[in-house]
C-alpha positions in Angstrom: -6.4 5.3 61.3 -6.4 1.6 60.4 -5.8 0.7 56.8 -7.6 -2.6 57.1 -10.4 -2.7 54.4 -13.9 -2.9 55.6 -15.8 -6.1 54.7 -18.2 -4.0 52.7 -15.3 -3.3 50.4 -14.8 -7.0 49.7 -16.7 -8.6 46.8 -19.8 -10.5 47.7 -19.3 -14.2 47.0 -22.1 -15.8 45.2 -22.0 -19.6 45.2 -22.4 -19.9 41.5 -19.6 -17.4 40.9 -16.9 -18.9 43.1 -13.9 -20.5 41.5 -14.6 -23.8 43.3 -18.1 -23.9 41.7 -16.8 -23.1 38.3 -14.0 -25.7 38.5 -16.4 -28.3 39.8 -18.9 -27.5 37.1 -16.2 -27.8 34.5 -14.9 -31.1 35.9 -18.5 -32.5 36.0 -19.4 -31.3 32.5 -16.2 -32.7 31.1 -16.6 -36.0 32.9 -20.2 -36.4 31.8 -19.3 -35.6 28.2 -16.6 -38.2 28.3 -18.9 -40.8 29.8 -21.6 -40.1 27.2 -19.1 -40.2 24.4 -17.6 -43.4 25.7 -20.8 -45.3 26.3 -22.4 -44.0 23.1 -19.4 -45.2 21.1 -19.5 -48.6 22.8 -23.2 -48.8 22.1 -22.7 -48.0 18.4 -19.9 -50.5 18.1 -21.9 -53.2 19.9 -24.9 -52.7 17.6 -22.7 -52.6 14.5 -21.1 -55.9 15.6 -24.5 -57.6 16.3 -25.8 -56.4 12.9 -22.7 -57.6 11.3 -23.0 -61.0 13.0 -26.6 -61.3 11.8 -25.6 -60.4 8.2 -22.8 -62.9 8.2 -25.2 -65.6 9.5 -27.7 -64.8 6.8 -25.1 -64.7 4.1 -23.7 -68.1 5.3 -27.1 -69.7 5.1 -27.7 -68.3 1.6 -24.3 -69.6 0.5 -25.0 -73.1 1.9 -28.4 -73.3 0.2 -27.2 -71.9 -3.1 -24.4 -74.5 -3.1 -26.8 -77.4 -2.3 -29.3 -76.4 -4.9 -26.7 -76.0 -7.6 -24.7 -79.1 -6.9 -27.2 -81.5 -5.3 -30.7 -80.3 -6.4 -32.1 -83.9 -6.0 -30.9 -84.4 -2.4 -34.2 -83.6 -0.8 -33.1 -85.1 2.5 -30.2 -82.8 2.9 -32.3 -79.8 2.0 -35.0 -80.8 4.4 -32.5 -81.2 7.2 -31.0 -77.8 6.5 -34.3 -76.0 6.2 -36.7 -77.8 8.6 -34.6 -79.7 11.2 -31.6 -77.4 12.0 -33.7 -74.4 12.9 -36.0 -76.5 15.1 -32.9 -77.7 17.0 -31.9 -74.1 18.0 -33.1 -72.8 21.3 -31.9 -69.2 20.9 -31.9 -67.0 17.9 -34.4 -68.9 15.9 -34.3 -68.6 12.1 -36.8 -69.7 9.5 -36.3 -70.6 5.8 -38.8 -71.0 3.0 -37.9 -72.4 -0.4 -40.2 -71.5 -3.4 -40.1 -72.9 -6.9 -40.0 -70.9 -10.1 -43.8 -70.6 -9.9 -43.8 -69.2 -6.3 -45.1 -72.5 -4.8 -43.6 -73.4 -1.4 -41.3 -76.5 -1.6 -39.9 -76.5 1.9 -40.7 -74.4 4.9 -39.3 -74.3 8.4 -42.0 -75.4 10.8 -43.7 -72.5 12.6 -42.6 -69.9 10.1 -46.2 -69.0 9.1 -47.2 -68.6 12.8 -44.3 -66.2 13.5 -44.3 -64.1 10.3 -46.7 -62.7 7.8 -45.3 -64.5 4.7 -47.1 -62.4 2.2 -45.7 -59.2 3.8 -42.3 -60.8 3.9 -42.5 -61.5 0.1 -43.6 -58.0 -0.7 -40.9 -56.3 1.5 -38.0 -58.5 0.2 -39.0 -58.5 -3.5 -36.7 -55.7 -4.5 -34.0 -56.3 -1.9 -32.0 -59.2 -3.2 -29.6 -60.6 -0.5 -30.0 -57.5 1.6 -31.6 -57.9 5.0 -34.2 -55.6 6.3 -36.0 -55.2 9.7 -39.4 -56.7 10.0 -41.8 -57.2 13.0 -43.3 -60.7 13.6 -46.9 -61.5 14.3 -46.3 -61.1 18.1 -44.2 -57.9 17.6 -40.8 -59.6 18.0 -38.0 -58.2 15.8 -36.7 -60.1 12.7 -34.1 -59.5 10.1 -35.3 -61.0 6.8 -33.8 -61.4 3.3 -34.7 -63.1 0.0 -32.8 -64.1 -3.1 -33.1 -66.3 -6.2 -30.8 -69.2 -6.7 -30.1 -71.4 -9.7 -31.0 -75.1 -9.5 -28.7 -77.6 -11.1 -25.6 -77.4 -13.2 -26.2 -76.1 -15.8 -29.2 -74.2 -14.3 -32.5 -75.9 -14.9 -34.6 -73.3 -13.3 -34.4 -70.7 -10.5 -35.9 -71.0 -7.0 -36.5 -68.4 -4.3 -35.0 -68.6 -0.8 -36.5 -66.5 2.0 -34.7 -66.4 5.3 -35.8 -64.7 8.6 -33.9 -64.6 11.8 -35.2 -63.7 15.2 -33.1 -60.9 16.7 -35.0 -60.5 20.0 -31.9 -61.6 22.0 -29.8 -58.9 20.4 -32.5 -56.2 21.0 -32.8 -57.3 24.6 -29.1 -57.1 25.0 -29.1 -53.6 23.5 -32.1 -52.6 25.8 -30.1 -53.8 28.8 -27.1 -51.8 27.6 -29.3 -48.7 27.2 -30.7 -49.2 30.7 -27.2 -49.6 32.1 -26.1 -46.4 30.2 -28.9 -44.3 31.8 -28.0 -45.8 35.2 -24.3 -44.9 34.7 -25.2 -41.4 33.5 -27.5 -40.9 36.5 -24.8 -42.1 38.9 -22.0 -40.0 37.4 -24.2 -36.9 37.3 -24.4 -37.2 41.1 -20.9 -38.4 41.7 -19.0 -36.1 39.4 -20.1 -32.8 41.0 -19.2 -34.1 44.4 -15.8 -35.4 43.4 -15.2 -32.3 41.2 -16.1 -30.0 44.1 -13.7 -31.8 46.4 -10.9 -31.6 43.8 -11.7 -27.9 43.2 -11.7 -27.1 46.9 -8.3 -28.9 47.3 -6.9 -27.1 44.2 -7.9 -23.6 45.3 -6.8 -24.0 49.0 -3.4 -22.4 48.2 -5.3 -19.5 46.6 -7.4 -19.1 49.8 -4.2 -19.1 51.9 -2.7 -16.4 49.7 -5.9 -14.4 50.0 -5.9 -14.9 53.8 -2.2 -13.7 54.0 -3.2 -10.6 51.8 -6.0 -9.8 54.2 -3.6 -9.8 57.2 -1.3 -7.3 55.5 -1.7 -3.6 56.5 0.6 -0.6 56.5 1.8 -1.6 60.0 2.2 -5.3 59.1 4.2 -5.9 56.0 6.2 -8.8 57.3 3.6 -11.5 56.4 4.9 -13.9 53.8 3.5 -17.0 52.0 5.2 -20.3 52.4 5.0 -21.9 48.9 6.1 -25.3 50.1 3.9 -28.1 48.8 2.1 -25.8 46.3 1.8 -26.7 42.6 4.6 -25.1 40.5 2.2 -22.4 39.1 1.0 -21.3 42.5 4.5 -21.6 44.0 5.6 -19.1 41.3 2.6 -16.9 42.2 3.5 -17.1 45.9 7.1 -16.2 45.2 6.0 -13.2 43.0 3.6 -12.1 45.8 6.4 -12.3 48.4 8.7 -10.3 46.1 6.0 -7.7 45.8 5.7 -7.6 49.6 9.5 -7.2 49.9 9.3 -4.2 47.6 6.3 -2.7 49.4 8.0 -3.1 52.8 11.1 -1.4 51.5 9.0 1.3 49.9 7.1 1.9 53.2 10.3 2.1 55.1 11.7 4.6 52.6 8.5 6.6 52.7 8.7 6.6 56.5 12.3 7.8 56.5 11.4 10.3 53.8 8.5 11.7 55.8 10.6 12.0 58.9 13.4 13.8 56.9 10.8 16.1 55.3 9.4 17.0 58.7 12.9 17.7 60.1 14.1 19.7 57.1 10.9 21.8 57.0 10.8 22.3 60.7 14.4 23.6 61.0 14.0 26.8 58.8 10.5 27.4 60.2 11.8 27.2 63.8 14.8 29.4 62.9 12.4 32.1 61.4 10.1 31.8 64.4 13.0 32.0 66.9 14.5 35.0 65.3 11.1 36.8 65.2 10.5 36.0 68.8 13.9 37.3 69.8 13.4 40.5 67.7 10.0 41.1 69.3 11.2 40.5 72.9 12.4 44.1 73.2 12.8 47.2 71.1 15.6 46.9 68.5 17.5 49.3 66.3 16.9 49.5 62.6 20.2 47.7 61.9 19.2 44.9 64.3 15.8 44.5 62.6 17.5 44.5 59.2 19.8 41.7 60.4 16.8 39.7 61.6 14.9 40.2 58.3 18.0 39.2 56.3 18.4 36.1 58.4 14.7 35.2 58.0 14.9 35.8 54.3 17.8 33.4 54.0 15.8 30.8 55.9 12.8 31.5 53.7 14.9 31.1 50.5 16.2 27.8 51.9 12.7 26.7 52.7 11.4 27.7 49.2 14.3 25.9 47.5 13.5 22.7 49.5 9.9 22.9 48.6 10.8 23.5 45.0 13.0 20.4 45.0 10.3 18.3 46.5 7.8 19.4 43.9 10.2 18.7 41.1 10.8 15.2 42.4 7.0 14.6 42.7 6.5 15.8 39.1 9.4 13.7 37.8 7.9 10.6 39.3 4.5 11.2 37.7 3.8 9.0 34.7 2.2 12.0 33.0 5.5 14.0 33.0 6.6 14.9 29.4 10.1 15.9 28.3 10.5 18.9 26.1 13.2 17.4 23.9 15.4 19.5 21.6 18.7 19.1 19.9 21.4 20.1 22.4 25.1 20.3 22.0 26.3 18.5 25.1 29.8 20.1 25.0 28.2 23.6 24.8 26.0 22.7 27.7 29.0 21.6 29.8 30.8 24.8 28.9 27.8 26.8 30.0 27.9 25.1 33.4 31.6 25.6 33.7 31.3 29.3 33.0 28.5 29.7 35.6 30.4 28.0 38.4 33.9 29.2 37.5 33.8 32.3 39.8 32.7 30.3 42.9 35.3 27.6 42.1 38.0 30.3 41.8 36.9 31.8 45.1 37.4 28.4 46.8 40.8 27.9 45.2 39.4 25.1 42.9 40.2 24.5 39.3 37.1 23.9 37.2 38.0 22.2 33.9 35.9 21.2 30.9 37.7 19.0 28.4 38.3 20.4 25.0 36.4 18.7 22.1 37.2 18.7 18.4 33.7 18.4 17.2 30.1 18.9 18.5 28.3 16.2 20.4 24.5 16.5 19.8 21.6 14.7 21.4 17.8 15.0 21.7 17.0 15.9 25.4 15.4 18.4 27.7 18.0 21.1 28.0 16.7 22.7 31.2 16.5 19.4 33.0 19.9 18.2 31.9 21.4 21.6 32.7 20.0 21.2 36.2 21.4 17.7 36.6 24.9 18.7 35.6 24.7 21.9 37.7 23.8 19.8 40.8 26.8 17.6 40.2 29.2 20.5 39.8 27.8 22.3 42.8 28.3 19.1 44.9 31.8 18.6 43.6 32.9 22.2 44.4 31.3 21.9 47.9 33.3 18.7 48.7 36.6 19.6 47.2 39.3 21.4 49.3 41.3 24.3 48.0 43.9 23.3 45.4 41.6 20.5 44.0 40.2 20.1 40.6 36.7 19.5 39.2 36.6 18.1 35.7 33.6 17.9 33.2 33.8 15.4 30.3 31.5 14.0 27.6 31.9 10.9 25.4 30.0 9.5 22.5 29.4 5.7 23.1 27.4 5.2 19.8 24.1 4.1 21.4 24.6 6.3 24.4 26.2 9.5 25.6 28.3 9.5 28.7 28.8 12.6 30.9 31.3 12.6 33.7 31.8 15.0 36.6 34.8 14.1 38.7 36.7 15.8 41.5 39.7 15.4 43.7 37.8 16.0 46.9 37.2 14.2 50.2 35.5 11.2 48.7 32.7 9.1 50.0 32.9 6.1 52.3 32.2 2.8 50.5 29.3 1.9 52.9 27.5 5.2 51.9 27.8 4.8 48.1 24.6 2.7 47.8 22.5 5.4 49.5 23.9 8.6 48.0 21.0 8.8 45.5 18.4 8.5 48.3 16.4 11.6 49.2 17.7 13.6 52.2 20.7 11.3 52.6 23.8 13.2 53.7 27.2 11.6 54.0 28.2 14.2 56.6 25.0 15.6 58.1 26.7 18.3 60.2 28.7 19.7 57.3 25.7 19.5 55.0 23.6 21.6 57.3 26.2 24.3 57.5 26.5 24.4 53.8 22.7 24.5 53.3 22.5 21.2 51.5 19.1 19.5 51.6 20.3 16.1 50.5 18.1 16.1 47.4 20.7 17.0 44.8 21.7 13.5 43.7 18.1 12.3 44.0 17.1 15.0 41.5 19.9 14.0 39.2 18.8 10.4 39.2 15.2 11.4 38.5 16.2 13.5 35.5 18.3 10.6 34.1 15.4 8.2 34.6 13.1 10.5 32.7 15.5 10.4 29.8 15.7 6.6 30.0 19.3 6.8 31.3 21.1 6.0 34.5 23.5 7.6 37.0 26.4 5.9 38.6 28.9 7.0 41.2 32.4 5.8 42.2 34.5 7.3 45.0 37.5 6.7 47.2 38.2 8.4 50.5 40.8 11.1 50.1 41.1 10.7 46.3 37.8 12.1 45.0 34.5 11.1 43.4 33.3 10.5 39.8 29.6 10.6 38.8 28.8 9.1 35.4 25.6 9.9 33.5 24.5 7.7 30.6 21.5 8.3 28.4 20.4 6.7 25.1 20.9 8.8 22.0 17.4 8.9 20.5 18.5 11.0 17.7 21.8 12.6 16.7 22.5 15.1 14.0 
């Protein structure tokens, strides 16, 4: 059966939900906001500078007239030139001045001022706004800035006159209008351009992601050799590609181990089943004596026991790897536990001509652990040591307190393990000498079970060995609590 996912299992891609669309929308929105903020800021600065220029012009005119009326009040020619002639000579930004005496009677007026402005309205609006300009519309609707103030005449002052000034700001308003028109044109252009540019940038940015997705789609249980070439990717995506490749390496290794594991299971389960079947077929081929039938049943029972133990070991490993597995921790005296194991295997060790030794300890060594599981782990090690130690050899059990951890060692003076096999001795169904293991009934799961038990306790299992000199297995586990 193919493991390739059906297209119906893939998420349906909606255009407005794609990463490219979201990135393009984000780029466009950010760009438009920046353009709006920039142009609006420039518009505000421009208007402020134009208003400031107008205010400075009005203030300058008022200063000139105030100086002339205070220092040269009888110089009518100079006043007439300042009020009537200078404004008429200006082509752009016309301004108008009216000088009133203390009785409100006009003394001098710029020609055309009455035709451009409602003078009565000007007087009313500027009556309470001394030297502060205000906006006012002319008779034809053109915009003006107007101001009015009283000035002293003569030194010392003889009387006070009123000066009214109005300046046409149509040029400034037209400039601002053109700026606003340009602003809307820029905003319209960028609202079209930014999404297009943003989408192209987004498509270019997510191309490595699409390549990673395409590689992932090509990966199946039979094709785990695909890898992503991160060359040319941004550093973040190169890191992602490297992580993805590492995950694929682990998956490929896991699939290979599962394949080997499945083949080993099939072989180890088939052997006792075939033995039972073969013995039954031979027994039924002809009539047998009671003793012969008994021999067949005993042999079949041995194979059934071997098969049951193998299935039990497999079930234990499956439970040990489950994240829901809980340890039943209790306070255990490690030295008493090792003594129990020594006493249990002492008879079989003696029968094989092997000395089984547990080091003497002066004081107890306690730890919080699952007693039954740790007893099984140490028993597996001792059983293996006895099985691979020739007569006259020694198997030694030892325990040491390393403050933050407890170390248990099971060492022997047996045959030893080749260096090339040490890295695989904790693999399931691995046998250093397959032929010898089959005759001894070993399933190749003993050390795998030991490692699983230590992993459950948060510890580790290590092995060291030399051919012809023996093997030492070291178990380390953290001391969660000691008493």
